[in-house]
TIRO-2110 file (N, C-alpha, C; in Angstrom, 1 decimal):
// TIRO-2110
90.3, 72.3, 114.2, N, 1, A
91.7, 72.5, 114.3, CA, 1, A
92.2, 72.8, 112.8, C, 1, A
93.0, 73.9, 112.7, N, 2, A
93.5, 74.2, 111.4, CA, 2, A
94.6, 73.3, 111.0, C, 2, A
95.0, 73.4, 109.7, N, 3, A
96.2, 72.7, 109.2, CA, 3, A
97.5, 73.1, 110.0, C, 3, A
97.6, 74.4, 110.3, N, 4, A
98.8, 74.8, 111.0, CA, 4, A
98.8, 74.3, 112.4, C, 4, A
97.6, 74.3, 113.1, N, 5, A
97.5, 73.8, 114.4, CA, 5, A
97.8, 72.3, 114.4, C, 5, A
97.4, 71.6, 113.4, N, 6, A
97.7, 70.1, 113.4, CA, 6, A
99.2, 69.9, 113.2, C, 6, A
99.8, 70.7, 112.4, N, 7, A
101.3, 70.6, 112.3, CA, 7, A
102.0, 70.9, 113.6, C, 7, A
101.5, 72.0, 114.2, N, 8, A
102.1, 72.4, 115.5, CA, 8, A
102.0, 71.2, 116.5, C, 8, A
100.8, 70.7, 116.6, N, 9, A
100.5, 69.6, 117.6, CA, 9, A
101.4, 68.4, 117.3, C, 9, A
101.6, 68.1, 116.0, N, 10, A
102.4, 66.9, 115.6, CA, 10, A
103.9, 67.2, 116.0, C, 10, A
104.3, 68.4, 115.8, N, 11, A
105.7, 68.7, 116.3, CA, 11, A
105.9, 68.6, 117.8, C, 11, A
104.9, 69.1, 118.5, N, 12, A
104.9, 69.1, 120.0, CA, 12, A
105.0, 67.6, 120.4, C, 12, A
104.1, 66.8, 119.9, N, 13, A
104.0, 65.4, 120.3, CA, 13, A
105.2, 64.6, 119.9, C, 13, A
105.8, 65.0, 118.7, N, 14, A
107.0, 64.3, 118.3, CA, 14, A
108.1, 64.6, 119.3, C, 14, A
108.2, 65.8, 119.8, N, 15, A
109.3, 66.1, 120.8, CA, 15, A
108.9, 65.4, 122.1, C, 15, A
107.7, 65.4, 122.5, N, 16, A
107.3, 64.7, 123.7, CA, 16, A
107.6, 63.2, 123.7, C, 16, A
107.4, 62.6, 122.5, N, 17, A
107.7, 61.2, 122.3, CA, 17, A
109.2, 60.9, 122.6, C, 17, A
110.1, 61.8, 122.3, N, 18, A
111.5, 61.6, 122.5, CA, 18, A
111.8, 61.4, 123.9, C, 18, A
111.0, 62.0, 124.8, N, 19, A
111.3, 61.9, 126.2, CA, 19, A
110.2, 61.0, 126.9, C, 19, A
109.6, 60.2, 126.2, N, 20, A
108.6, 59.2, 126.7, CA, 20, A
107.4, 59.9, 127.4, C, 20, A
107.1, 61.1, 127.0, N, 21, A
105.9, 61.8, 127.5, CA, 21, A
104.7, 61.4, 126.7, C, 21, A
103.5, 61.3, 127.3, N, 22, A
102.3, 60.9, 126.5, CA, 22, A
101.9, 62.1, 125.6, C, 22, A
101.3, 61.8, 124.5, N, 23, A
100.9, 62.8, 123.5, CA, 23, A
99.8, 63.7, 124.2, C, 23, A
99.8, 64.9, 123.7, N, 24, A
98.8, 65.8, 124.2, CA, 24, A
97.7, 66.0, 123.1, C, 24, A
96.6, 66.5, 123.4, N, 25, A
95.6, 66.9, 122.4, CA, 25, A
95.7, 68.4, 122.2, C, 25, A
95.1, 68.9, 121.1, N, 26, A
95.2, 70.3, 120.8, CA, 26, A
94.6, 71.1, 121.9, C, 26, A
93.5, 70.6, 122.5, N, 27, A
92.9, 71.4, 123.6, CA, 27, A
93.8, 71.6, 124.7, C, 27, A
94.7, 70.6, 125.0, N, 28, A
95.7, 70.8, 126.1, CA, 28, A
96.8, 71.8, 125.9, C, 28, A
97.1, 72.1, 124.6, N, 29, A
98.2, 73.0, 124.3, CA, 29, A
97.7, 74.3, 123.6, C, 29, A
96.5, 74.4, 123.3, N, 30, A
95.9, 75.4, 122.4, CA, 30, A
96.2, 76.8, 123.0, C, 30, A
96.0, 77.0, 124.3, N, 31, A
96.1, 78.4, 124.8, CA, 31, A
97.5, 78.7, 125.3, C, 31, A
98.4, 77.9, 125.2, N, 32, A
99.8, 78.1, 125.7, CA, 32, A
100.5, 79.1, 124.8, C, 32, A
101.4, 79.9, 125.4, N, 33, A
102.2, 80.8, 124.6, CA, 33, A
103.1, 80.1, 123.6, C, 33, A
103.6, 78.9, 124.0, N, 34, A
104.5, 78.1, 123.2, CA, 34, A
103.8, 77.7, 121.9, C, 34, A
102.6, 77.2, 122.1, N, 35, A
101.8, 76.7, 121.0, CA, 35, A
101.5, 77.8, 120.0, C, 35, A
101.1, 79.0, 120.6, N, 36, A
100.8, 80.1, 119.8, CA, 36, A
102.0, 80.6, 119.0, C, 36, A
103.2, 80.6, 119.6, N, 37, A
104.4, 81.0, 118.9, CA, 37, A
104.8, 80.0, 117.8, C, 37, A
104.6, 78.7, 118.1, N, 38, A
104.9, 77.7, 117.1, CA, 38, A
103.9, 77.8, 115.9, C, 38, A
102.7, 78.1, 116.2, N, 39, A
101.7, 78.3, 115.1, CA, 39, A
102.1, 79.5, 114.2, C, 39, A
102.5, 80.6, 114.9, N, 40, A
102.9, 81.8, 114.2, CA, 40, A
104.1, 81.5, 113.3, C, 40, A
105.1, 80.8, 113.9, N, 41, A
106.3, 80.4, 113.1, CA, 41, A
105.9, 79.5, 111.9, C, 41, A
105.1, 78.6, 112.1, N, 42, A
104.7, 77.7, 111.0, CA, 42, A
103.9, 78.5, 109.9, C, 42, A
103.1, 79.4, 110.3, N, 43, A
102.4, 80.3, 109.4, CA, 43, A
103.4, 81.1, 108.6, C, 43, A
104.4, 81.7, 109.2, N, 44, A
105.4, 82.4, 108.5, CA, 44, A
106.2, 81.6, 107.6, C, 44, A
106.5, 80.3, 108.0, N, 45, A
107.3, 79.4, 107.2, CA, 45, A
106.4, 79.0, 105.9, C, 45, A
105.2, 78.7, 106.1, N, 46, A
104.3, 78.4, 105.0, CA, 46, A
104.2, 79.5, 104.0, C, 46, A
104.0, 80.8, 104.6, N, 47, A
103.9, 81.9, 103.7, CA, 47, A
105.2, 82.1, 102.9, C, 47, A
106.4, 81.9, 103.5, N, 48, A
107.6, 82.0, 102.8, CA, 48, A
107.8, 81.0, 101.7, C, 48, A
107.4, 79.7, 102.0, N, 49, A
107.4, 78.7, 101.0, CA, 49, A
106.5, 79.1, 99.8, C, 49, A
105.3, 79.6, 100.1, N, 50, A
104.4, 80.0, 99.0, CA, 50, A
105.0, 81.2, 98.2, C, 50, A
105.7, 82.1, 98.9, N, 51, A
106.4, 83.2, 98.2, CA, 51, A
107.5, 82.7, 97.3, C, 51, A
108.3, 81.8, 97.7, N, 52, A
109.3, 81.2, 96.9, CA, 52, A
108.7, 80.5, 95.7, C, 52, A
107.7, 79.7, 96.0, N, 53, A
107.0, 79.0, 94.9, CA, 53, A
106.5, 79.9, 93.8, C, 53, A
105.8, 81.0, 94.3, N, 54, A
105.2, 81.9, 93.3, CA, 54, A
106.3, 82.6, 92.5, C, 54, A
107.4, 83.0, 93.2, N, 55, A
108.5, 83.6, 92.5, CA, 55, A
109.1, 82.7, 91.4, C, 55, A
109.3, 81.5, 91.7, N, 56, A
109.9, 80.5, 90.7, CA, 56, A
108.9, 80.3, 89.6, C, 56, A
107.6, 80.2, 89.9, N, 57, A
106.6, 80.0, 88.9, CA, 57, A
106.5, 81.2, 88.0, C, 57, A
106.6, 82.4, 88.5, N, 58, A
106.6, 83.6, 87.7, CA, 58, A
107.8, 83.7, 86.7, C, 58, A
108.9, 83.1, 87.1, N, 59, A
110.1, 83.2, 86.3, CA, 59, A
110.3, 81.9, 85.5, C, 59, A
109.4, 81.0, 85.5, N, 60, A
109.6, 79.6, 85.0, CA, 60, A
110.0, 79.7, 83.5, C, 60, A
109.4, 80.5, 82.7, N, 61, A
109.7, 80.6, 81.3, CA, 61, A
111.0, 81.2, 81.0, C, 61, A
111.6, 81.9, 81.9, N, 62, A
112.9, 82.5, 81.7, CA, 62, A
114.1, 81.6, 82.2, C, 62, A
113.7, 80.5, 82.9, N, 63, A
114.8, 79.6, 83.5, CA, 63, A
115.3, 78.6, 82.5, C, 63, A
116.6, 78.3, 82.6, N, 64, A
117.2, 77.3, 81.8, CA, 64, A
116.8, 75.9, 82.2, C, 64, A
116.8, 75.0, 81.3, N, 65, A
116.3, 73.6, 81.7, CA, 65, A
116.9, 73.1, 83.0, C, 65, A
118.2, 73.2, 83.2, N, 66, A
118.9, 72.7, 84.4, CA, 66, A
118.3, 73.4, 85.6, C, 66, A
118.1, 74.7, 85.5, N, 67, A
117.5, 75.4, 86.7, CA, 67, A
116.1, 74.9, 86.9, C, 67, A
115.3, 74.7, 85.9, N, 68, A
114.0, 74.2, 86.0, CA, 68, A
114.0, 72.8, 86.8, C, 68, A
114.9, 72.0, 86.3, N, 69, A
115.0, 70.6, 86.9, CA, 69, A
115.3, 70.8, 88.4, C, 69, A
116.3, 71.7, 88.8, N, 70, A
116.7, 71.8, 90.1, CA, 70, A
115.7, 72.5, 91.0, C, 70, A
114.8, 73.4, 90.5, N, 71, A
113.9, 74.2, 91.3, CA, 71, A
112.5, 73.7, 91.2, C, 71, A
112.2, 72.7, 90.4, N, 72, A
110.8, 72.3, 90.2, CA, 72, A
110.2, 71.7, 91.5, C, 72, A
110.9, 71.2, 92.4, N, 73, A
110.4, 70.6, 93.6, CA, 73, A
110.0, 71.7, 94.6, C, 73, A
110.4, 72.9, 94.3, N, 74, A
110.0, 74.0, 95.2, CA, 74, A
108.6, 74.7, 94.9, C, 74, A
108.1, 74.2, 93.7, N, 75, A
106.8, 74.8, 93.3, CA, 75, A
105.7, 74.0, 94.0, C, 75, A
104.8, 74.8, 94.7, N, 76, A
103.7, 74.2, 95.4, CA, 76, A
102.5, 74.2, 94.4, C, 76, A
102.0, 73.0, 94.1, N, 77, A
100.9, 72.9, 93.2, CA, 77, A
99.7, 73.5, 93.8, C, 77, A
99.0, 74.4, 93.0, N, 78, A
97.8, 75.0, 93.5, CA, 78, A
96.6, 74.1, 93.2, C, 78, A
95.8, 73.9, 94.2, N, 79, A
94.6, 73.0, 93.9, CA, 79, A
93.7, 73.6, 92.9, C, 79, A
93.1, 72.8, 92.1, N, 80, A
92.1, 73.3, 91.1, CA, 80, A
90.9, 73.8, 91.9, C, 80, A
90.3, 74.9, 91.4, N, 81, A
89.2, 75.4, 92.1, CA, 81, A
88.0, 74.5, 92.0, C, 81, A
87.2, 74.3, 93.0, N, 82, A
86.1, 73.4, 93.0, CA, 82, A
84.9, 74.2, 92.5, C, 82, A
84.3, 73.8, 91.4, N, 83, A
83.2, 74.5, 90.8, CA, 83, A
82.0, 74.5, 91.7, C, 83, A
81.8, 73.5, 92.5, N, 84, A
80.7, 73.5, 93.4, CA, 84, A
80.8, 74.5, 94.5, C, 84, A
82.0, 74.8, 94.9, N, 85, A
82.3, 75.9, 95.9, CA, 85, A
81.8, 77.2, 95.3, C, 85, A
82.2, 77.5, 94.0, N, 86, A
81.7, 78.7, 93.3, CA, 86, A
80.2, 78.8, 93.3, C, 86, A
79.6, 77.7, 92.9, N, 87, A
78.1, 77.7, 92.9, CA, 87, A
77.5, 78.0, 94.2, C, 87, A
78.0, 77.4, 95.3, N, 88, A
77.5, 77.6, 96.6, CA, 88, A
77.7, 79.1, 97.0, C, 88, A
78.9, 79.6, 96.7, N, 89, A
79.2, 81.0, 97.1, CA, 89, A
78.2, 81.9, 96.4, C, 89, A
77.9, 81.6, 95.1, N, 90, A
77.0, 82.5, 94.4, CA, 90, A
75.6, 82.4, 94.9, C, 90, A
75.1, 81.2, 95.3, N, 91, A
73.7, 81.1, 95.7, CA, 91, A
73.5, 81.3, 97.1, C, 91, A
74.5, 81.2, 98.0, N, 92, A
74.2, 81.3, 99.4, CA, 92, A
74.6, 82.6, 100.0, C, 92, A
74.9, 83.6, 99.1, N, 93, A
75.2, 85.0, 99.6, CA, 93, A
74.0, 85.6, 100.3, C, 93, A
72.8, 85.3, 99.8, N, 94, A
71.6, 85.7, 100.4, CA, 94, A
71.2, 84.8, 101.6, C, 94, A
70.5, 85.3, 102.5, N, 95, A
70.2, 84.5, 103.7, CA, 95, A
69.2, 83.4, 103.3, C, 95, A
68.3, 83.6, 102.4, N, 96, A
67.4, 82.5, 101.9, CA, 96, A
68.0, 82.0, 100.6, C, 96, A
67.9, 80.7, 100.5, N, 97, A
68.4, 80.0, 99.3, CA, 97, A
67.3, 79.7, 98.4, C, 97, A
67.4, 80.0, 97.1, N, 98, A
66.4, 79.7, 96.1, CA, 98, A
66.9, 78.5, 95.3, C, 98, A
66.2, 77.5, 95.3, N, 99, A
66.6, 76.2, 94.7, CA, 99, A
66.8, 76.5, 93.2, C, 99, A
65.9, 77.3, 92.6, N, 100, A
66.0, 77.6, 91.2, CA, 100, A
67.3, 78.4, 90.8, C, 100, A
67.7, 79.3, 91.7, N, 101, A
68.9, 80.0, 91.5, CA, 101, A
70.1, 79.0, 91.6, C, 101, A
70.0, 78.1, 92.5, N, 102, A
71.1, 77.1, 92.7, CA, 102, A
71.2, 76.2, 91.4, C, 102, A
70.1, 75.8, 90.9, N, 103, A
70.1, 75.0, 89.7, CA, 103, A
70.6, 75.8, 88.5, C, 103, A
70.2, 77.1, 88.4, N, 104, A
70.7, 78.0, 87.3, CA, 104, A
72.2, 78.2, 87.4, C, 104, A
72.7, 78.3, 88.6, N, 105, A
74.1, 78.5, 88.8, CA, 105, A
74.9, 77.3, 88.4, C, 105, A
74.4, 76.1, 88.7, N, 106, A
75.0, 74.9, 88.3, CA, 106, A
75.0, 74.8, 86.8, C, 106, A
73.9, 75.0, 86.2, N, 107, A
73.7, 74.9, 84.7, CA, 107, A
74.6, 75.9, 84.0, C, 107, A
74.8, 77.1, 84.5, N, 108, A
75.6, 78.1, 83.9, CA, 108, A
77.1, 77.7, 83.8, C, 108, A
77.4, 76.8, 84.7, N, 109, A
78.8, 76.3, 84.7, CA, 109, A
78.9, 74.9, 84.1, C, 109, A
77.9, 74.5, 83.5, N, 110, A
77.9, 73.2, 82.8, CA, 110, A
77.9, 72.0, 83.8, C, 110, A
77.4, 72.2, 85.0, N, 111, A
77.4, 71.2, 86.0, CA, 111, A
76.0, 70.6, 86.3, C, 111, A
75.9, 69.4, 86.8, N, 112, A
74.6, 68.9, 87.2, CA, 112, A
74.8, 67.9, 88.3, C, 112, A
73.8, 67.8, 89.1, N, 113, A
73.8, 66.8, 90.2, CA, 113, A
73.0, 65.6, 89.8, C, 113, A
73.7, 64.4, 89.9, N, 114, A
73.0, 63.2, 89.6, CA, 114, A
73.5, 62.1, 90.5, C, 114, A
72.7, 61.0, 90.5, N, 115, A
73.1, 59.9, 91.3, CA, 115, A
74.3, 59.2, 90.7, C, 115, A
75.1, 58.5, 91.6, N, 116, A
76.3, 57.8, 91.1, CA, 116, A
75.8, 56.7, 90.2, C, 116, A
76.6, 56.5, 89.1, N, 117, A
76.4, 55.4, 88.2, CA, 117, A
75.4, 55.8, 87.1, C, 117, A
74.9, 57.0, 87.1, N, 118, A
73.9, 57.4, 86.1, CA, 118, A
74.5, 58.4, 85.2, C, 118, A
END
């Protein structure tokens, strides 16, 4: 289940709870037109929020302090890229994985795998 589907299911079950209906699972609502429409609406809403965030972030240096204070809550913090994801992407592009290539990709990024506490 995607993040959007989880949000859609939560909204559906929130409304069902208001009328004392039992919660549904995503499997029960997944193929319905209403669920699909709700997911599409949520995707559009999330895209709009990201667009607003990006626009504010792009103009941040030009904004007055008061505007910054009033608009800061609209900026969506971007997650830091995970270096391990980059390493895996680099080494798993080929169908066969070479352990030495994996180790070299880790080392090139200054990373290492070690046991906890060491």
